[in-house]
N, C-alpha and C positions, 0 to 999 in steps of 0.2 A: 297677562294673567288677570283674571277677574277677582277682585278683592271684595269679599262680602262682610268684612269686619265692621260691625256696628251699623250697617246700612238699614236694618230694621228699626233701629232707634231713631235714625234720621228721618225715616218715613213716618214713624209715629209722631215725631216732633212736627213734621210738615202737616200731618192731619190735624194736630192741635192748633197750628197756625190758622188752618182753614176754619176750625171751630171758633177760634177767638175772633176772627173777622166777622163772624155772624152777627153779634150785637151791633157792630158798626153798620151792617146791612140794614138792621132794623131802624136805625136813625135815618138812613137815606130813604127807606120805605115809607116812614111816616111823613117825611118832607114831600115825597113824590105823591102822597095821597092828596095833597092840597094843590098840586100843580096840574093844570089842565093842558098846557102846551106840551105836545109830544117831543119836540126837539129839546126843550129844556129838561124834560123827564129823561130823555136818552143821555143828555149831558151829565145828569146826576148818576146814571149807571156807569158811565165812563169814569167819573170822579171817584166812585166807590172802588172800581178796580185799580185805579191809581193808588188809592190809600191801601188797598189790600197788597199791592206790589211793594209798597214802602214797608208795610208790616212784615212781609216775607223777607225783605232785604235786612231789616233789623233783626229778625229772628235768625237769619243765616249768620249774622255777625255775632249775636249772643251765643248761639249754640255751636258756632264754629263749624258750619257745614263744610264738607269737602267740596271738590269741584262740582259744578252743576251736573246733575244726573236727571234723566227723564222722570224717574219716580218721584222726584221732589215736587215739581208743580202738580203732578197727578195726585200726590198726597194732599196738597193744599186744596185742590178741587174736590177730592173725596171728602175731606173734612167739611168743606162748605156745603157740599151736597147732603151730607149727613145732618148738618145744622138745618138746612132748608126742609129736609124730609121730616124732621122731628119738631124742633122748637118753633121754627118760623111759622109753620101752619097753625099751631096753637095760638101764637101771639098775633098772627094776622087776623084770625077770627075775633079775638078779644079787641084788637084795635078797630076793626070794622064795626063791631057792636058799639064801642065808645064813640066812634065818629058819627054813626047813624043816630045815636041818642043825643049827641051834642047839637046836631042840626035840627032835629025834630022838636 
């Protein structure tokens, strides 16, 4: 039997976890702006996803998620995609302007 009790709430909480990890992405994005080595830059991407996984783990403990379901990581990815599509693009433009003005 497929139980749908409160699953929408767990999905929304997972979306919020994805949104909350967005500002952490900004920190890594700023650090990566100053790194010219592609391997080191890729390692910062991996490090970000490790931190995002830890945030998901703690959120699952706090919100007492049920057994792992497919929609949970998809909710986190949807939340992160929503963050990137909205706030990140705006902040990236501002950061690039500040970076270019600081060098010039």
